[in-house]
N, C-alpha and C positions, 0 to 999 in steps of 0.2 A: 484804498484798501481793496483787496480782492480775495475772495474765498478760494478754497481748493476743491478737489473732487471728493473729499471726505467731509464729514460733518464738522463745521467750524463754529466757534464762538467768537464773534467779532464785536469789539467794544470800541466805539468812537470816543473822542476826547471832547472837552469843551471847545466850542467853535463849530465851524461848518465842516462836515465830513462827507466824502463821497465813497460809496461802497459798491462793488460789482459782485452781485450774487452769482454763484456757479453751481455746478451739479450736485454738490453735497447738500445735506439737510442742515442748513446754517441757521444759527441764532444770531441776530444782528441787533445791537443796542447802540443807537447813535449818540446817546447822552445829550448834553445841552447843545444848543445851536440849531442851525438850519441844515438838516442832513438829507442826502438823497441816496437812493438805492437804485441801481440799474439792473433790471431783470431781463433785458433784451436778448441775452444769449441762452435763456432757458426755453426748452420746448416742452414744458409741462405746466400744470397748474401750481399756484402758490397759495399759501395761507398767510394773511397779513393780520396781525394783532397790533392795535395801537392803544397805548396807555398815555394819552396826552392830558395835561392838566391846564 
């Protein structure tokens, strides 16, 4: 899954998801599974909030 240049809400499914963050102010929720997010295309700082149980 890939975000766009605007603010996106990206929701993963059960299982393993891969998301590529882009220039928008995105909200990403991977849901269950082992999820990865790729921030390598961004040239700015990020804020990461994790709510793991």
